[in-house]
N, C-alpha and C positions, 0 to 999 in steps of 0.2 A: 615161240609158243605164247599165246595170249594168257594173261593171268586170270584164272577162273574166279579169283576173289573180287575182280572188278566186273564180272558178268552180272547183268540184271535183265531178267527176261520179262518181256511184255507179252502176255497171252492174248491172242486175238481170236475171237469166236464169232464167225459170221452166222447170222440166223435169219430164217424167213419162214413165217407161219409155223412157229415151233411151240405153240401153247401146250402141246402134249409132252414135250421133252424139256421144257424150260426149267423144270425142277432140277435137272442135272447141274445147273449153275451152283446150287448149294454145295454139291460135292466139290466142284471146281474151286469155289471160294474157300471151303474148308481146307482143301489140299494146299492152296496158295499160302494160307496163313502159317502152315507148318514149314513150308519151303521158303526160307528167307531170300533165296535167289530170285524168286518171282516178285517183281516190283509192282506190277499192275495187271489188271484184267480189263480188256476192252471188248465189249459186246457190240457188234455192229448189226443193227436192225435194218435189214435190206428191204424196206418197204412192205413189211408184213401187213396183211389185211385182216388177220384174226385178232385174238386178244393178246398176242405176244407183247406188243408195246406197253399195254396196260400192266401186264404181269411184271415186265421188266422194271417199270418205274416203281412198282410196289416193292420188289426185291431190292432195288438199288437204294432204297431209303436208308439202309444201314451204311451206305457209303463204301461198300466193298468192291464195287466195280464201276467203270465208266461206260456210259451208253453213247454210241454214235448212231443217229437215226435220221432217215430221210423218207419221203413219201413214196417215191416210185421204185419199184423193184428193178434192180439193175443186173443182178447176178453175183455169184460168189466171188469172182475175181475182182469185181468193182468194190464189193464190201471189204475184202481183205486190203485192197489198196487204201481205202478210207481209214482202216484201222492202222495201217503202217504209218501214215502221215500224222496220226494222232498219238502214236506211241512215243514213249520217252526212254525206254530201255536201251541197253547196248545191243540186244538181240530181240527179234520178234519171233514168236512161235505161233503157228496157226493150228488150232485144234477144232474138231467138230463137236457140236453139242450132244451128239448121240454117244460120244465116248466109246466109239468102236475100238479106238486105240486107248488103252487105259492111261490115266494120269501118271502112273508109276513109270511110264516110258520117259518122263522128263529126267529122271535120275541117270540112266545111261546116256541120255542126250547130252547132259552137262559134261560128261567125260569126253564126248566127241567134239564139242564146240571148239576147243582150242586148236584143232587141227584143220578146220575147214571154214570157208565163208558161208557155206550152206550145208545143212544136214537134212536129208529127207528120210521119212519112214518108208520101209519097204516090206511088203507082204510076200515078196517073191524070192527072198533069200532063203537058203536052206536052213538058216538059223531062226527064221521067223516062225511064229506059232499061230496057227489059225484055229481058234476055238470053235468057230462056226463059219463054214464056207459059204460063199455066195451060191445061188442057183447056177446050174451048169451053163445055161445060156449066157447069163451075165458074166460068168467067169471067162467063157470063151470070147465074149465081146471085149472084155478087159485086156486079154492077152493080144487080141487083134489090134486094139488101140495102141498098146505098148509097142508092138512090132511096127505099126505105121509111124508112130512118133519117132522111134529110133531111126527108121529108114529115111523118112522125109526130113527130119530135123538134124540128123546126125548127132544126136545126144544119147549116149549109151548108159542110161540108168535102167534099173530093173522095174521101177514102179513110178509112174508119172502121177497117178491120181490118189495115192494114199493121203488122207486128210490130216497128216501130221508132218509139218515142215518147219525148219528153223533157218532164219537168215540173220546175218549181222545187220544191224540197222543201216549201215553204209551200203551193203549189197542190196538190201530190200528197197531202199529209196532209189538207187540208180536203176534197178530192174523195173520196178513198178511205175516209175515216172515215164517209162516208155510203153507200158502195158496198153494194148489195144483190145485184146480179147477179154470180155467181161464175164463170160459164162463158162461152159463146160471145159474148154481147152485152155483155160488160163494157166493151169499148172505147166502144161507143155510149153506154152509161150514163155513163162517165167524161167524155165530151165534152159530153153533155147537162148534167151537173152543172157542168162548167167554164163553160158559157154562163150557167147559172143564177147562178153565183157571180161572174160578170163577169170571169173570167180571159181574157186575150187568147190567141188561138190562131193560130199560123203554120204554114204547110205547107212541107215541104222535098222537092223531087223527088229520088227515089232511083234507084239502079241496083238491079235486082231480078231474081232468078232463081228460078223455081218449083221447089219440092222435090217430086219425084214421090212421096215417102214421107209425104205429108201425112196427118194423123190425122183430117181432116174426113171425115165419112161422109154420103153422100147417100142418101135425102132427109132422114134423121133429124135431123141437126144443123141443117139449114136450117129445118126446122119448129120446132126448139127456139129458134133465133135469133129467129124471128118472134114466138113466144110471149113471149120475153124482152123484145122491143121493146114489146109490148103491156103487159107487166108494168111497164115503166118509166113508161108513160103512166098506168097505174092507180096506181102509187106516188105520182106527182106530184099526181094529183087528190085522193088521200086524205091528202096532207100528210106523206107519209113522209119526203120530203126537206126539210130546213130551209134557209132562205136565211141563211147565216152572213155576218157582216161581213168584208170583206177586210182 
């Protein structure tokens, strides 16, 4: 069992055109100051074209978080990869700026960390609490994506896309150094690579509230996600992913 006293979390927050929700960073910073186990906050600006970058710089003047920024929008998967390689903690935790999963989830997460290389939040466990559900169509699409991911990738977790995940820094670097999917299906690819590299995966039931301002677009993004799942299979067959020693 790993010693929890030596655990230091790097919070990674990918953002793109979030001028209307960037204020949530204040809550995140405030929470991190109370939780000494959180060693740093890394905000990755994924090529925002609104006032996000300007607002970030203004808020960061207090020195409470680090900004990683680049001009061209690449996708959430790419943003998280950039955050991982900038992180200094023993573990990296990905959270979304909308705080659909509350920051208090970090407390039960710390209890799970010693037992797994990766801990993922799940909204589909019977112990999870959904304060506000997704619209029916989106929920059905989510279930279909989970089924396809389980079937095609042979990775049997209950929730691939919950925006709350924790990796040991070692696991994160090995997995994301092989990352090819930069957008919607990056979660599925990461968990596929985790299995391939023999990293252990645990699931943590979360409290979750749907954000009506989601940037997911139907049916375009669903079709892209399916295409990306097939790309993962293609990459595996062509030997794109290497089996590295743990």
